[in-house]
C-alpha positions in Angstrom: 0.0 0.0 0.0 1.4 3.4 -1.0 1.6 6.1 1.7 0.2 9.6 1.0 3.0 12.1 1.2 2.6 15.8 1.8 3.5 18.3 -0.9 7.1 19.3 -0.8 8.3 22.9 -1.5 8.6 23.7 -5.2 12.3 23.7 -6.2 13.5 25.3 -9.4 16.9 26.3 -10.9 17.5 29.6 -12.7 20.4 31.9 -13.5 20.5 34.5 -10.8 20.8 38.2 -11.9 19.6 41.3 -10.0 16.9 41.7 -12.6 15.8 38.0 -12.5 15.7 38.1 -8.6 13.3 41.1 -8.7 11.1 39.3 -11.1 11.0 36.1 -9.0 10.3 38.1 -5.8 7.4 40.0 -7.5 5.6 36.7 -8.2 5.1 34.9 -4.9 3.0 31.7 -4.7 -0.6 32.0 -3.8 -1.8 31.9 -0.2 -2.0 28.2 1.0 0.5 27.0 -1.6 4.1 25.9 -0.8 6.9 28.3 -0.8 9.1 28.3 -3.9 12.8 27.7 -3.5 14.9 28.9 -6.4 18.5 27.5 -6.8 21.3 29.4 -8.5 22.6 27.6 -11.5 26.1 29.0 -11.0 26.2 28.3 -7.2 23.9 25.4 -6.2 24.4 26.1 -2.5 22.7 29.5 -3.0 18.9 29.5 -2.7 16.2 32.2 -2.9 13.0 31.3 -1.1 9.9 33.2 -1.9 6.9 32.8 0.5 3.2 33.2 -0.1 3.3 36.3 2.2 5.4 38.1 -0.4 8.6 37.9 1.7 11.8 36.4 0.3 15.0 35.2 2.0 18.5 34.1 1.0 19.3 30.6 2.0 22.3 28.3 1.9 22.6 24.5 1.9 25.8 22.6 2.6 27.6 19.9 4.7 29.0 20.4 8.2 30.9 17.6 9.9 29.1 15.0 7.7 25.6 16.5 8.3 23.4 18.5 6.0 23.1 22.1 7.1 20.4 24.6 6.1 20.9 28.3 6.8 18.5 31.2 6.4 21.0 34.1 5.9 19.0 37.3 5.4 15.9 38.9 3.8 16.5 39.5 0.1 15.9 43.3 0.5 18.9 43.8 2.8 21.5 41.9 0.8 22.2 42.2 -3.0 23.4 39.3 -5.2 27.1 40.3 -5.1 27.1 40.4 -1.3 25.2 37.2 -0.8 27.7 35.4 -3.1 30.5 36.6 -1.0 28.8 35.4 2.2 28.1 32.0 0.6 31.9 31.6 -0.2 32.9 32.6 3.3 30.4 30.2 4.9 31.7 27.3 2.7 35.2 28.0 4.1 33.9 27.9 7.7 32.0 24.7 7.2 35.1 23.0 5.7 36.8 23.9 9.0 34.0 22.4 10.9 32.5 25.7 12.1 28.9 26.6 11.8 28.7 30.0 10.0 26.3 31.5 12.6 28.7 30.5 15.4 31.2 32.9 14.0 28.8 35.8 14.1 28.7 37.6 17.4 25.3 38.2 18.8 23.6 35.5 16.7 19.9 35.3 17.5 19.2 31.9 16.1 19.2 29.4 19.0 19.2 25.7 18.9 15.8 24.0 19.2 16.8 22.5 22.6 17.9 25.9 24.1 14.7 27.6 22.7 12.5 24.9 24.2 14.2 25.2 27.6 14.4 29.0 27.7 11.1 29.9 26.1 8.7 27.2 25.0 8.5 25.2 28.2 7.8 28.3 30.5 5.2 29.4 27.9 3.6 25.9 27.7 3.4 25.5 31.5 1.1 28.5 31.6 -0.9 27.6 28.5 -1.5 23.9 28.4 -3.5 21.9 30.9 -1.5 18.7 30.7 2.2 19.6 30.7 3.5 16.2 31.7 2.7 14.7 28.2 4.3 17.8 26.6 7.5 17.5 28.6 7.7 13.7 28.0 7.3 14.0 24.2 9.8 16.9 24.0 12.5 15.0 26.0 11.7 11.6 24.5 11.2 12.5 20.8 11.7 16.0 19.6 14.9 17.1 21.5 16.9 13.9 20.7 16.0 14.4 17.0 16.2 18.1 16.5 17.7 19.6 19.7 21.1 20.4 18.2 19.6 22.0 15.1 19.4 25.8 14.9 15.7 26.7 14.5 16.5 28.4 11.2 18.1 25.2 9.9 15.1 22.9 10.4 13.5 22.2 7.0 10.0 20.8 6.2 11.7 17.8 4.5 13.5 17.0 7.8 10.2 17.0 9.7 8.4 14.9 7.0 11.1 12.2 7.2 11.0 12.2 11.0 7.2 12.0 11.0 7.4 8.9 8.8 10.2 7.4 10.9 8.1 7.7 14.1 5.2 6.1 12.3 7.3 3.1 11.2 8.9 2.7 14.7 5.9 3.4 16.9 2.5 4.2 15.5 0.4 6.6 13.4 -1.0 8.2 16.6 2.4 8.8 18.2 3.8 10.2 14.9 0.9 12.6 14.6 1.1 13.8 18.3 4.8 14.4 17.9 4.2 16.4 14.7 1.5 18.5 16.4 3.8 19.4 19.3 6.7 20.2 17.1 4.4 22.4 15.0 3.4 24.3 18.2 7.1 24.8 19.1 7.8 26.2 15.6 4.7 28.4 15.7 6.0 30.0 18.9 9.3 30.7 17.1 7.3 32.4 14.3 5.4 34.5 16.8 8.7 35.6 18.3 10.1 36.4 14.8 13.0 34.0 15.1 11.8 32.3 11.8 9.5 33.6 9.1 7.3 30.5 8.6 6.5 27.2 10.4 8.3 24.3 8.6 5.9 21.8 10.2 2.8 23.5 8.7 0.9 21.7 6.0 2.3 18.2 6.6 -0.4 15.7 6.2 -1.1 13.5 9.3 -1.5 9.8 9.1 -4.9 8.1 9.4 -5.6 7.1 13.0 -8.6 4.9 12.4 -11.9 5.2 14.3 -11.9 6.6 17.8 -11.7 4.0 20.6 -15.0 2.7 21.9 -14.0 0.1 24.5 -16.2 -0.2 27.5 -17.1 -2.9 30.0 -19.9 -5.4 29.2 -22.3 -6.3 31.9 -20.4 -9.4 32.9 -17.0 -7.6 32.8 -18.5 -4.8 34.9 -19.5 -7.3 37.6 -16.0 -8.9 37.6 -14.3 -5.5 37.7 -16.4 -4.3 40.6 -16.0 -7.5 42.5 -12.2 -7.1 42.5 -12.3 -3.3 43.0 -14.5 -3.7 46.1 -11.6 -5.3 47.9 -9.5 -2.2 47.4 -12.0 0.5 48.5 -9.9 1.1 51.6 -7.1 2.6 49.5 -7.0 6.0 47.9 -6.3 4.4 44.5 -9.2 2.1 44.7 -11.5 4.9 45.9 -10.4 7.1 43.0 -11.1 4.3 40.4 -14.5 3.6 41.9 -15.5 7.3 41.7 -14.2 7.5 38.1 -16.5 4.8 37.0 -19.4 6.1 39.1 -19.1 9.7 38.0 -17.5 9.5 34.5 -15.3 12.4 35.3 -11.8 12.9 33.8 -9.0 11.4 36.0 -7.1 14.8 36.3 -10.3 16.6 37.4 -11.0 14.0 40.1 -7.5 13.5 41.5 -7.0 17.3 41.7 -10.2 17.9 43.7 -10.2 19.8 47.0 -12.5 19.0 49.9 -13.8 22.6 49.8 -15.2 21.9 46.3 -17.2 18.9 47.6 -20.7 19.8 48.8 -22.1 16.5 50.3 -25.3 18.3 51.4 -26.1 19.5 47.9 -24.6 16.3 46.5 -22.4 18.0 44.0 -18.7 18.6 43.3 -17.4 21.9 41.8 -14.8 21.4 39.0 -13.1 24.8 38.8 -10.6 24.1 36.1 -11.7 21.3 33.7 -10.1 20.4 30.4 -12.3 22.8 28.4 -11.7 25.6 30.9 -15.5 25.9 31.6 -16.1 25.5 35.4 -19.0 23.2 36.1 -20.8 21.3 38.9 -20.7 17.5 38.9 -23.7 15.7 40.4 -22.9 13.1 43.1 -24.9 9.9 42.7 -25.9 7.6 45.5 -22.9 5.2 45.1 -20.4 8.0 45.0 -22.1 9.7 47.9 -21.8 6.7 50.2 -18.1 6.4 49.5 -17.4 10.2 49.8 -19.1 10.2 53.2 -16.9 7.4 54.4 -13.8 9.2 53.0 -14.8 12.4 54.8 -15.0 10.6 58.2 -11.4 9.4 57.8 -9.9 12.4 55.9 -6.5 13.8 56.9 -5.6 17.4 57.3 -4.8 17.7 53.6 -7.0 19.9 51.4 -7.1 17.2 48.7 -9.5 14.3 48.3 -6.6 12.1 47.3 -3.4 13.5 49.0 -0.1 12.1 48.0 2.1 10.3 50.4 4.3 13.4 50.8 1.2 15.3 51.9 2.4 18.3 49.8 0.3 17.5 46.7 -2.3 15.1 45.4 -2.3 11.7 43.9 -1.4 11.8 40.2 -1.8 8.3 38.9 -3.7 5.1 39.7 -2.2 3.0 36.9 -0.6 0.3 39.0 -3.8 -0.4 41.0 -5.9 -0.3 37.8 -3.5 -2.7 36.1 -3.7 -5.2 39.0 -7.5 -5.0 39.1 -8.1 -5.7 35.4 -5.6 -8.5 35.5 -7.3 -10.2 38.4 -10.7 -9.6 36.9 -9.5 -11.3 33.6 -10.3 -8.2 31.5 -8.2 -7.5 28.3 -7.7 -4.4 26.2 -9.1 -2.0 28.8 -7.5 1.3 29.7 -8.1 3.9 32.4 -10.0 6.3 30.2 -12.3 3.5 29.2 -13.9 3.9 32.7 -15.3 7.2 31.4 -16.7 5.4 28.3 -18.2 2.7 30.5 -20.0 5.4 32.5 -21.3 6.9 29.3 -22.5 3.5 27.9 -24.4 2.9 31.2 -26.1 6.3 30.9 -27.1 5.9 27.3 -28.2 2.3 27.7 -30.2 3.5 30.7 -32.1 5.9 28.4 -30.2 9.2 28.9 -30.2 11.5 25.9 -27.0 12.7 24.3 -27.7 16.1 25.7 -27.9 14.7 29.2 -24.7 12.7 28.7 -23.0 15.8 27.3 -23.8 17.6 30.5 -22.8 14.8 32.7 -19.4 14.3 31.0 -18.6 18.0 30.8 -18.3 18.2 27.0 -18.4 21.7 25.6 -19.6 20.4 22.2 -22.2 17.6 21.5 -19.9 16.4 18.7 -17.6 15.1 21.4 -20.5 13.2 22.9 -21.5 11.7 19.6 -18.6 9.3 19.9 -20.5 7.5 22.6 -23.7 7.2 20.5 -22.4 4.0 19.0 -22.0 2.5 22.4 -25.8 2.4 23.0 -26.5 -1.1 21.5 -29.3 -1.8 24.0 -30.9 1.6 23.3 -30.6 1.1 19.6 -32.2 -2.4 19.8 -35.1 -0.9 21.9 -35.6 1.8 19.4 -35.4 -0.6 16.4 -38.1 -2.7 18.1 -40.5 0.1 17.8 -40.3 -0.2 14.0 -40.5 -3.9 14.2 -43.7 -3.7 16.3 -45.3 -1.3 13.8 -44.4 -3.4 10.8 -45.7 -6.5 12.6 -49.0 -4.8 13.3 -49.3 -3.8 9.7 -48.5 -7.4 8.5 -51.1 -9.0 10.8 -53.7 -6.3 10.2 
């Protein structure tokens, strides 16, 4: 099966003259099209890149210590053809000596990707994104090992395309796409700070990820799961897992809850900072209410429902306990987030409308809830039976 590949920048060769350069710059590609990179016939390391925005830059390609190097030198309007040719020759000499041309320029403002991430992107991301742990893990595990030593101005779209395909081959389509998305956010930040003129990760086609996951517990699996879980309700991890399946809330929202946000009298929990950043109240059902009352009687001085052992923060994960439960219950292919899907399937099969499920799960858009519509096999069978009854009456009448 052939793989769909994203469009690469258009590359063409011409004889560079001052007049020809003015002509090329005056005819930029249309908005949404790839930039055009013109190569000098007399000096193939010399490139002129014309962007859809109408801007144009001098570039140079070459080899440094056995690796390909790509350098954006300057905007076309600040350096004429004679000057850029002289710069290209000097840069070649430096690279033959194993020196990056920009290292020889005092006050260079083009950082490596690793230094940019550490000094700017991570502090920015910690303020902007809800889940920073996944961001940090993907940066340190994937992006920095691959591109950390590159100067931001040297990272090409072709480099990113090849790495996107490499991650797909080595791991999965989903991991490749998530890595690409994060790298694109890093490069967008560099564009916003005017370190580079365009995002080289923009426009790269993502791989197909298949249908969204719809795993949930069957009735028999639910009984086995709860039978094992019941033996662990005296632990914070077991209590958290029980509330996750009872309430259908997101793990991060539940584990970060404070006691001051729990109103047992009104039977509701206030979620001040959910994933969609829209505060909401979560109704406490009878099963969750009984457990929370027991937990309150034995609560410590901590403000959190699930304090960590250090007593300075709250519990972050329940993976180990969850893994032991599903192993003992004999349940395969079941993940932590599937507890939320199981809760949704119980609601829908119990007759709740998609609008009601949307509210219970805290979705901001009903399209997110539509994923759970295909879980309602019992509800669909019941609805289909209405048509069968009508047809049967017509046949016998």
